[in-house]
C-alpha positions in Angstrom: 0.0 0.0 0.0 2.8 2.4 1.0 4.7 1.9 -2.3 1.6 2.8 -4.3 0.7 5.7 -2.2 4.3 7.0 -2.2 4.4 6.7 -6.0 1.1 8.6 -6.4 2.3 11.4 -4.2 5.7 11.6 -5.9 4.0 12.0 -9.3 1.9 15.0 -8.4 4.7 17.6 -8.7 6.2 15.8 -11.7 2.8 15.9 -13.5 2.2 19.6 -12.7 5.6 20.6 -13.8 5.6 18.7 -17.1 2.4 17.7 -18.9 -0.2 19.0 -16.5 -3.6 17.5 -16.1 -4.7 16.2 -19.6 -8.0 16.3 -21.2 -9.9 13.1 -20.3 -11.4 10.9 -22.9 -14.9 9.3 -22.7 -13.5 5.9 -21.6 -11.3 7.2 -18.8 -14.0 6.7 -16.1 -14.7 3.1 -16.7 -11.0 2.4 -17.1 -10.3 3.8 -13.7 -13.2 1.8 -12.2 -12.2 -1.5 -13.8 -8.4 -1.0 -13.6 -8.4 0.2 -10.0 -10.8 -2.6 -8.7 -9.0 -5.4 -10.5 -5.6 -4.2 -9.4 -6.7 -4.1 -5.8 -8.1 -7.6 -6.2 -4.8 -8.8 -7.8 -2.8 -7.2 -5.0 -4.8 -9.0 -2.3 -4.7 -12.3 -4.1 -0.9 -11.9 -4.7 -0.2 -11.2 -1.0 -2.4 -14.2 0.1 -0.7 -16.5 -2.4 2.8 -15.8 -1.3 1.7 -16.0 2.3 0.2 -19.5 2.2 2.4 -21.2 -0.5 6.1 -21.5 -1.4 7.5 -18.7 -3.6 9.0 -21.3 -6.0 5.5 -22.7 -6.7 3.6 -19.4 -7.0 5.8 -16.5 -8.4 6.8 -18.4 -11.6 3.1 -18.5 -12.6 3.1 -14.7 -13.1 5.0 -15.3 -16.3 1.8 -16.7 -17.8 0.4 -13.2 -18.1 1.6 -12.7 -21.7 0.0 -16.1 -22.6 -3.4 -14.8 -21.3 -2.8 -11.6 -23.2 -3.0 -13.5 -26.5 -6.7 -13.9 -25.6 -7.6 -10.8 -23.7 -6.0 -8.2 -26.0 -8.1 -9.0 -29.0 -11.2 -8.9 -26.9 -10.5 -5.6 -25.0 -8.4 -3.4 -27.3 -8.8 -5.3 -30.6 -5.0 -6.0 -30.9 -4.4 -9.3 -32.6 -1.0 -10.9 -32.0 1.0 -12.3 -34.9 2.3 -15.8 -35.1 5.7 -14.5 -34.0 4.1 -12.9 -30.9 2.6 -16.2 -29.9 5.8 -18.1 -30.4 7.8 -15.4 -28.7 5.5 -15.5 -25.6 6.0 -19.3 -25.4 9.8 -18.8 -25.5 9.5 -16.3 -22.7 7.5 -18.6 -20.5 9.8 -21.6 -21.1 12.9 -19.4 -20.6 11.6 -18.1 -17.3 11.1 -21.7 -16.0 14.5 -22.7 -17.2 16.0 -19.7 -15.2 14.8 -21.3 -12.0 15.4 -25.0 -12.6 17.6 -25.3 -9.6 14.7 -24.1 -7.3 12.4 -26.9 -8.5 13.2 -29.2 -5.5 9.8 -31.0 -6.0 10.4 -31.5 -9.8 10.6 -29.4 -12.9 6.8 -29.2 -13.3 6.0 -28.7 -9.6 4.4 -25.2 -10.2 2.1 -26.7 -12.9 1.2 -29.7 -10.7 0.6 -27.5 -7.8 -2.3 -25.8 -9.7 -4.4 -28.9 -8.9 -3.4 -29.2 -5.2 -2.3 -25.8 -4.0 -4.6 -22.9 -3.3 -1.7 -20.4 -3.4 -0.8 -21.5 -6.9 -4.4 -21.2 -8.1 -4.6 -17.7 -6.6 -1.4 -16.7 -8.4 -2.7 -18.1 -11.7 -5.8 -15.9 -11.1 -3.5 -12.9 -10.5 -1.7 -13.6 -13.9 -5.1 -13.6 -15.6 -6.2 -10.4 -13.9 -3.0 -8.7 -15.0 -3.7 -9.7 -18.5 -7.0 -7.7 -18.3 -5.5 -4.7 -16.4 -2.7 -4.4 -18.9 -5.2 -3.8 -21.6 -7.2 -1.5 -19.4 -4.0 0.5 -18.9 -3.8 1.1 -22.6 -7.4 2.4 -22.6 -6.5 4.6 -19.6 -3.4 6.2 -21.2 -5.2 6.7 -24.5 -7.9 8.7 -22.7 -5.5 10.7 -20.5 -1.7 10.6 -20.4 0.9 8.0 -19.1 1.8 10.1 -16.0 -1.8 11.0 -15.1 -3.0 7.5 -15.5 -0.2 6.0 -13.3 -0.9 8.6 -10.6 -4.7 7.9 -10.6 -4.2 4.2 -10.7 -1.7 4.1 -7.9 -3.9 6.4 -5.8 -6.9 4.0 -6.3 -4.9 0.9 -5.4 -3.4 2.7 -2.3 -6.8 3.8 -1.1 -8.4 0.4 -1.8 -5.7 -1.4 0.2 -5.7 1.1 3.1 -8.4 -0.7 5.2 -6.4 -3.9 5.1 -3.2 -2.1 6.0 -4.9 -0.3 8.9 -6.4 -3.6 10.2 -3.0 -5.3 10.2 -0.9 -2.5 11.5 0.7 -1.8 8.1 0.2 2.0 8.4 2.5 2.1 11.5 5.1 0.1 9.7 4.9 2.4 6.7 5.5 5.5 8.8 8.6 3.8 10.3 10.0 3.1 6.8 8.8 6.3 5.1 12.2 7.0 3.4 12.5 3.5 2.0 8.9 3.5 0.9 9.4 6.9 -0.8 12.4 5.6 -2.7 10.7 2.3 -3.6 7.6 4.2 -4.7 9.6 6.6 -6.9 11.4 3.7 -8.6 8.2 1.7 -9.0 6.3 4.6 -10.5 9.2 5.4 -12.9 9.1 1.9 -14.2 5.4 1.8 -14.5 5.4 5.2 -16.2 7.7 3.9 -18.9 5.4 0.9 -19.3 2.4 3.2 -19.8 4.4 5.2 -22.3 5.3 2.0 -24.2 1.6 1.0 -24.3 1.0 4.1 -26.4 3.6 3.0 -28.9 3.3 -0.8 -29.2 0.7 -3.6 -28.8 0.0 -4.7 -25.2 1.2 -8.3 -25.8 4.6 -7.1 -26.9 5.0 -4.5 -24.1 4.1 -7.0 -21.3 6.2 -9.8 -22.9 9.2 -7.5 -22.8 8.4 -6.5 -19.3 8.7 -10.1 -18.2 12.4 -9.8 -18.9 12.6 -8.3 -15.4 12.7 -12.0 -14.3 15.8 -12.5 -16.4 17.4 -9.3 -15.1 16.8 -10.2 -11.5 18.1 -13.7 -11.8 21.2 -12.7 -13.7 21.8 -9.9 -11.2 21.8 -12.6 -8.5 24.3 -14.7 -10.3 26.9 -12.0 -11.2 26.4 -9.7 -8.3 25.7 -12.0 -5.4 27.5 -15.1 -6.7 24.4 -17.4 -6.7 24.8 -20.8 -8.2 23.2 -22.3 -11.4 25.0 -20.2 -14.0 24.5 -22.9 -16.7 20.7 -23.2 -16.3 20.3 -19.4 -16.0 22.3 -18.6 -19.1 20.2 -21.1 -21.0 17.0 -19.6 -19.7 18.4 -16.1 -20.6 19.1 -17.2 -24.2 15.6 -18.6 -24.6 14.0 -15.4 -23.2 16.1 -13.2 -25.5 15.1 -15.3 -28.4 11.5 -14.8 -27.5 11.9 -11.1 -27.3 13.6 -11.1 -30.7 10.8 -13.0 -32.3 8.3 -10.5 -30.9 10.3 -7.5 -31.9 10.8 -8.7 -35.5 7.1 -9.3 -36.2 
């Protein structure tokens, strides 16, 4: 909650000093309502999933978002992926799994098997599906306002929606104790999301979110080369597969 709230507050002066408040399009209202509500729901499900289940069984399922986008993008924003997009998305998903092969103590296909037995895994799959919808709603939002304004409004909605839960669990007190860290995290988060929204104005949703999933690759490689984590062979193979997927998407 604090990260979203801090990001929204940090954007106010930036917005006023740069683009200002844009003229709002006719679809802005429903985009805020749908995008804000679904992002709050995704946030709550995500927190619940990682709380009740192992990270190795839940977090990898987020990489399935681009796969769902192949279905939701044509329905919501009438963007139809090419064959290269579809193949590239599959490469990204496979590469992401290969990146984390060493963490599959219960077997290579443990995250998939867990869908049938683990509530946390099913919740995370639901989160991936929700994000495939909100990614398209984000495009509607920026098309009917501006990237900075949309991010500010969206972050404010998510922060306000999660506030009752934070107050009930004492999160507000913890946020005050870490206000500097939350401010920095919020600024970095809002910067990244801002570039994502800008990209949505320039490229199809499926391509933007597929490239965004390279964050998994960057994080894992950072762990190998900076913190000396093991599994370089598997991680480099996964990296090569993911880069090939992005290349396929970019060339189509």
